[in-house]
C-alpha positions as MATLAB code, in Angstrom:
seq = 'XXXXXXXXXXXXXXXXXXXXXXXXXXXXXXXXXXXXXXXXXXXXXXXXXXXXXXXXXXXXXXXXXXXXXXXXX';
ca = [
     -87.425  -55.765  171.905;
     -86.241  -52.240  173.499;
     -82.849  -52.697  175.556;
     -82.012  -50.929  178.464;
     -82.702  -48.549  180.974;
     -86.093  -46.872  180.700;
     -87.747  -44.945  179.981;
     -85.425  -43.435  177.483;
     -84.926  -41.313  174.266;
     -83.679  -42.220  171.105;
     -82.237  -39.672  168.235;
     -81.958  -40.814  164.794;
     -78.693  -38.652  164.298;
     -78.999  -38.879  160.555;
     -82.323  -36.985  161.150;
     -81.436  -34.471  163.676;
     -81.383  -30.913  161.854;
     -80.010  -29.359  165.226;
     -82.742  -27.163  166.332;
     -82.607  -27.573  169.587;
     -86.085  -27.620  170.470;
     -86.101  -30.971  171.809;
     -83.242  -29.621  174.175;
     -84.874  -26.523  175.560;
     -88.123  -28.235  176.033;
     -87.173  -31.151  178.111;
     -88.421  -30.625  181.891;
     -85.763  -32.904  183.387;
     -82.705  -31.649  181.020;
     -81.760  -35.083  179.485;
     -81.378  -33.759  176.389;
     -77.930  -32.264  175.235;
     -75.985  -30.469  172.009;
     -73.026  -31.849  171.031;
     -70.491  -31.270  169.044;
     -70.979  -34.249  166.556;
     -72.004  -33.536  163.052;
     -73.781  -35.440  161.351;
     -74.555  -36.308  157.497;
     -75.873  -33.306  156.959;
     -73.751  -31.260  158.199;
     -75.493  -30.390  161.636;
     -74.754  -30.561  165.341;
     -76.928  -33.425  166.872;
     -78.845  -33.439  170.015;
     -78.320  -36.654  172.578;
     -80.142  -38.531  175.639;
     -77.858  -38.028  178.818;
     -78.801  -41.619  179.688;
     -80.344  -40.724  182.558;
     -83.544  -38.484  184.364;
     -85.591  -39.777  181.477;
     -89.750  -39.849  182.420;
     -91.166  -40.613  179.148;
     -93.225  -37.171  179.309;
     -92.452  -37.184  175.624;
     -92.163  -33.530  175.354;
     -89.204  -33.643  173.375;
     -90.527  -35.673  170.436;
     -93.700  -33.545  170.293;
     -91.511  -30.400  170.212;
     -89.444  -32.066  167.284;
     -90.102  -31.032  164.047;
     -88.460  -33.601  161.969;
     -91.076  -36.793  162.132;
     -89.670  -40.066  163.300;
     -86.380  -38.492  164.730;
     -86.958  -38.862  168.372;
     -88.723  -42.018  170.277;
     -89.412  -42.156  173.556;
     -89.099  -45.361  175.056;
     -91.254  -45.770  178.613;
     -92.007  -48.649  180.763;
];
């Protein structure tokens, strides 16, 4: 079961390559780049926790399959 506010985005931190495509394509600007570094040495994208409409543009923009999951109502 998915917990938390819906819709929302989850990003697998250790699969993110820091390309910023999801951040640039998000129409609501609810994704940001952080200073956090994953196990591969990349800075990662993160969901801010608000404004997601569930459009999944970030999912389709991401070149790494399985990195972004969009949970909708």
